[in-house]
MDTraj code that builds the backbone (N, CA, C; nanometers):
import mdtraj as md
import numpy as np

residues = "MET THR VAL GLN ALA HIS LEU GLU SER LEU GLN LYS LYS HIS ILE ALA LEU GLU GLU LYS LEU HIS PHE ALA MET ALA SER PRO SER ILE ASP ASP ARG GLU ILE ALA ASP ILE LYS ARG MET LYS LEU ARG ILE LYS ASP GLN ILE GLN LYS LEU THR ILE SER VAL HIS".split()
xyz = np.array([
    [0.2566, 0.1863, -2.0025],
    [0.2670, 0.2720, -1.8865],
    [0.4146, 0.2938, -1.8553],
    [0.4491, 0.4188, -1.8379],
    [0.5876, 0.4493, -1.8053],
    [0.6175, 0.4083, -1.6611],
    [0.7452, 0.3984, -1.6306],
    [0.7868, 0.3628, -1.4953],
    [0.7375, 0.4689, -1.3968],
    [0.7484, 0.5944, -1.4346],
    [0.7049, 0.7029, -1.3465],
    [0.5548, 0.6961, -1.3204],
    [0.4764, 0.6678, -1.4231],
    [0.3314, 0.6568, -1.4070],
    [0.2964, 0.5375, -1.3187],
    [0.3678, 0.4282, -1.3367],
    [0.3451, 0.3100, -1.2537],
    [0.3800, 0.3398, -1.1074],
    [0.4886, 0.4107, -1.0867],
    [0.5310, 0.4492, -0.9527],
    [0.4252, 0.5377, -0.8856],
    [0.3732, 0.6332, -0.9594],
    [0.2691, 0.7211, -0.9049],
    [0.1423, 0.6421, -0.8716],
    [0.1077, 0.5466, -0.9555],
    [-0.0087, 0.4625, -0.9311],
    [0.0097, 0.3810, -0.8026],
    [0.1280, 0.3251, -0.7849],
    [0.1556, 0.2481, -0.6637],
    [0.1509, 0.3362, -0.5392],
    [0.2015, 0.4579, -0.5511],
    [0.1993, 0.5494, -0.4366],
    [0.0552, 0.5843, -0.3975],
    [-0.0307, 0.6027, -0.4959],
    [-0.1718, 0.6311, -0.4678],
    [-0.2390, 0.5122, -0.4000],
    [-0.2071, 0.3912, -0.4463],
    [-0.2630, 0.2715, -0.3843],
    [-0.2152, 0.2588, -0.2396],
    [-0.0890, 0.2913, -0.2169],
    [-0.0326, 0.2832, -0.0818],
    [-0.1040, 0.3807, 0.0117],
    [-0.1294, 0.5007, -0.0355],
    [-0.2013, 0.6008, 0.0448],
    [-0.3441, 0.5535, 0.0732],
    [-0.4096, 0.4973, -0.0275],
    [-0.5465, 0.4482, -0.0093],
    [-0.5503, 0.3346, 0.0933],
    [-0.4514, 0.2475, 0.0894],
    [-0.4457, 0.1390, 0.1871],
    [-0.4179, 0.1921, 0.3271],
    [-0.3376, 0.2963, 0.3369],
    [-0.3110, 0.3585, 0.4670],
    [-0.4413, 0.4121, 0.5267],
    [-0.5211, 0.4765, 0.4450],
    [-0.6501, 0.5280, 0.4907],
    [-0.7428, 0.4131, 0.5315],
    [-0.7438, 0.3076, 0.4515],
    [-0.8266, 0.1910, 0.4820],
    [-0.7824, 0.1270, 0.6135],
    [-0.6516, 0.1230, 0.6365],
    [-0.5979, 0.0664, 0.7593],
    [-0.6412, 0.1479, 0.8811],
    [-0.6323, 0.2798, 0.8706],
    [-0.6745, 0.3652, 0.9820],
    [-0.8230, 0.3436, 1.0133],
    [-0.9041, 0.3335, 0.9103],
    [-1.0472, 0.3093, 0.9298],
    [-1.0699, 0.1732, 0.9956],
    [-0.9991, 0.0712, 0.9466],
    [-1.0158, -0.0640, 0.9991],
    [-0.9733, -0.0723, 1.1453],
    [-0.8657, -0.0046, 1.1793],
    [-0.8170, -0.0098, 1.3169],
    [-0.9104, 0.0648, 1.4130],
    [-0.9839, 0.1617, 1.3610],
    [-1.0770, 0.2377, 1.4441],
    [-1.2126, 0.1691, 1.4560],
    [-1.2355, 0.0702, 1.3729],
    [-1.3652, 0.0019, 1.3708],
    [-1.3576, -0.1280, 1.4521],
    [-1.4379, -0.1398, 1.5545],
    [-1.4330, -0.2613, 1.6359],
    [-1.4861, -0.3857, 1.5638],
    [-1.5575, -0.3675, 1.4549],
    [-1.6134, -0.4830, 1.3842],
    [-1.5137, -0.5482, 1.2878],
    [-1.4006, -0.4866, 1.2660],
    [-1.2984, -0.5414, 1.1759],
    [-1.2085, -0.6357, 1.2557],
    [-1.1900, -0.7565, 1.2027],
    [-1.1071, -0.8523, 1.2761],
    [-0.9585, -0.8335, 1.2451],
    [-0.8765, -0.8946, 1.3287],
    [-0.7309, -0.8793, 1.3171],
    [-0.6770, -0.9343, 1.1854],
    [-0.7419, -1.0365, 1.1317],
    [-0.6951, -1.0946, 1.0056],
    [-0.7084, -0.9949, 0.8911],
    [-0.8174, -0.9210, 0.8893],
    [-0.8365, -0.8209, 0.7834],
    [-0.7331, -0.7092, 0.7958],
    [-0.7057, -0.6678, 0.9177],
    [-0.6032, -0.5647, 0.9398],
    [-0.4671, -0.6158, 0.8934],
    [-0.4361, -0.7405, 0.9253],
    [-0.3091, -0.7997, 0.8819],
    [-0.3017, -0.8074, 0.7293],
    [-0.4129, -0.8393, 0.6645],
    [-0.4155, -0.8438, 0.5173],
    [-0.3860, -0.7069, 0.4573],
    [-0.4445, -0.6036, 0.5142],
    [-0.4202, -0.4675, 0.4649],
    [-0.2730, -0.4316, 0.4828],
    [-0.2176, -0.4654, 0.5971],
    [-0.0758, -0.4359, 0.6233],
    [0.0144, -0.5094, 0.5240],
    [-0.0207, -0.6362, 0.4929],
    [0.0583, -0.7119, 0.3951],
    [0.0518, -0.6483, 0.2569],
    [-0.0670, -0.6031, 0.2174],
    [-0.0811, -0.5372, 0.0873],
    [0.0038, -0.4101, 0.0824],
    [0.0000, -0.3343, 0.1927],
    [0.0805, -0.2114, 0.1987],
    [0.2292, -0.2435, 0.1838],
    [0.2751, -0.3490, 0.2517],
    [0.4162, -0.3864, 0.2436],
    [0.4555, -0.4303, 0.1027],
    [0.3670, -0.5069, 0.0363],
    [0.3962, -0.5487, -0.1017],
    [0.4111, -0.4274, -0.1936],
    [0.3198, -0.3329, -0.1781],
    [0.3256, -0.2133, -0.2620],
    [0.4501, -0.1317, -0.2288],
    [0.4820, -0.1207, -0.1002],
    [0.6023, -0.0467, -0.0599],
    [0.7273, -0.1106, -0.1208],
    [0.7335, -0.2436, -0.1203],
    [0.8466, -0.3136, -0.1820],
    [0.8550, -0.2849, -0.3315],
    [0.7397, -0.2855, -0.3986],
    [0.7379, -0.2556, -0.5420],
    [0.7853, -0.1127, -0.5676],
    [0.7415, -0.0197, -0.4837],
    [0.7844, 0.1198, -0.4981],
    [0.9352, 0.1298, -0.4833],
    [0.9901, 0.0625, -0.3830],
    [1.1351, 0.0676, -0.3611],
    [1.2116, 0.0076, -0.4783],
    [1.1630, -0.1043, -0.5310],
    [1.2309, -0.1667, -0.6455],
    [1.2290, -0.0761, -0.7672],
    [1.1129, -0.0114, -0.7918],
    [1.1040, 0.0786, -0.9061],
    [1.1926, 0.2007, -0.8870],
    [1.1965, 0.2510, -0.7651],
    [1.2789, 0.3695, -0.7358],
    [1.4261, 0.3370, -0.7588],
    [1.4690, 0.2196, -0.7155],
    [1.6083, 0.1800, -0.7343],
    [1.6388, 0.1604, -0.8833],
    [1.5461, 0.1012, -0.9580],
    [1.5709, 0.0746, -1.0994],
    [1.5742, 0.2037, -1.1828],
    [1.5046, 0.3073, -1.1348],
    [1.5017, 0.4348, -1.2084],
    [1.6335, 0.5087, -1.1895],
    [1.6910, 0.4967, -1.0701],
    [1.8158, 0.5690, -1.0405],
    [1.9300, 0.4861, -1.0755],
])
top = md.Topology()
chain = top.add_chain()
for i, resn in enumerate(residues, 1):
    res = top.add_residue(resn, chain, resSeq=i)
    for name in ("N", "CA", "C"):
        top.add_atom(name, md.element.get_by_symbol(name[0]), res)
traj = md.Trajectory(xyz[None], top)
């Protein structure tokens, strides 16, 4: 997998997690721990995206 393809894959995952987060925050049955887990996953992916972006340039 090329760096660009990996970057695009991470961006898609980040968008999917953003959608999942919005759904979770709107749902009263979702607990705070699950929301925090989603936020942590988003941050990990965002960090990976930034590292790849820096390494490409």
